[in-house]
C-alpha positions, 0 to 999 in steps of 0.5 A: 783436569777438574779437582775437588778444589777448582771452584774454591777460593783460597782463604787466609787464616790469621786465627790465634789457633795457628799462631804457634805454626805461623811463628815456627814458619815465620808467617803472618797468616796461613793460606788454605782451601775451605772444606769442599762440600761433596756427598756420597751419591744416593741410590738414584744417582748411583742408578743413573751412572754406568759402573763396573763392579770390581772385587777387591783383591790382595794388593788393590789400591784406589790409585791403581784402579783410577789409573786403569779406569781413568788414565789418571791416578789422581782420581783415586778419591772418586772411587773411594767416595763413590763407595763410601770408604775413605781408605783401602783399609776399610775394604776386605778381600772379596768386597765388591766396589762399583767404579763409575765408568764416566769420570765426568758424570761421577764428578758432576754427581759428587758436586765437583 
């Protein structure tokens, strides 16, 4: 399954900023992923992808929508990113969001 991190290498970080954390965990360095570069789709990208409109209702969650549309809750972030909202709390009841129908096409546009 493609994720946001598939094409990234793991970085090792021995910076002094992390010294207290390394000390408490008895580590010489911390390994982590670099920041993934993805962007919100522009209008031309949005028009090239088939989407379903969904009116935000009480109890909706991105992970449940991802499970419904893609069969995999881990794609919740695609729906959030596609709509330019980081969390469910940024939506109000009655807001209409767009959900890309084809997950592979959406991942391509999001540079994943």
